[in-house]
N, C-alpha and C positions, 0 to 999 in steps of 0.2 A: 503495500500497500503505499502511496506517496501521499505526499502532505497536497497536492496540488488535486486528486482525485476527493479530499475531502472537500478544498474548499469548491471545487466544482459543486460536487453535490449540496454542499451548503446555497451556493447561488442559486440552484436550481428550487430548493425548498422554499427558498425567499423571493423569488420571481414569481413564482405559482403562486404561493400564498397571498404576495400583493394584488398578485392580476383577479385571482379568487374571490380575494373579499372585497376591493372592487367592484367586479360583477353585483356581487352578492347585496351590496349596499345599493345598486340602482337600481335591484330588483327589491330592495325593501326585502330582504332575507336577512336574517341574524348574520353578523360577521362571524360568531363561534361556529356557525354551521360550515360557512367558506370554510374557517381555516380545517375544519373535519371532513371536509371534502377534499380540499386540497393535499390533507396527507394522504389520504386512499386514493389519490389519482398519482402521486410523487411515487409512495411506497413499492415495496419487491411486490404484494400482489394486486397493486393497482397496473397503471401503465408501466412501472418497471423503471422509472427513468433514477432512480436513485437504487443501485443494487448493491451496496455492501451498508449493513445497519450496525454491523459487529464496531466498525469502528468510529461511530459517534458516539460521545461520550457518556455517560450515566448520568453526571450533571446536565449536560444540554439535556437529554432526554426530560429529565425533572423539569426543569425551566420550562419546557417548551407545555407539559400538562399543568405548571402552575399555571404558565401566562394563559390558556384556555378556558381554565377554571376562574379568573380573574374577569374576564372579558365575559363569562356566563353572568358574573354575578353582577358586574357593574349595568350589562343589558337587562338583567330581569328587574331592577330597580329603575330604570330609565321611563321617564315620562311618555305618554303617546303622544303623538302631536296631533 
C-alpha cells in the first residue's frame, strides 16, 4: 500500500460525499441520508470506488460515524421552514 493510494481513496470519498450531500440538499432530503448513500456507493459493496478498507485508520472510521450521528441530531432539532 502506498500513501498515495490512501490519499486517492480519501479524495474519492470526500468528492462523492460533497456531491451527494449537495444533490440531496437540493432535493430537500436530509444530508445524513446523503452521507449514508455516498458511503454505500463508494464502498466495496457498492460501485467499489474504494477497494482497500483495511488501511483506513480506526480513528477516522470513528470520526466519520460520530460526524453522521452529530448531523442527524442537528437535523432532528431543526425547525421546519
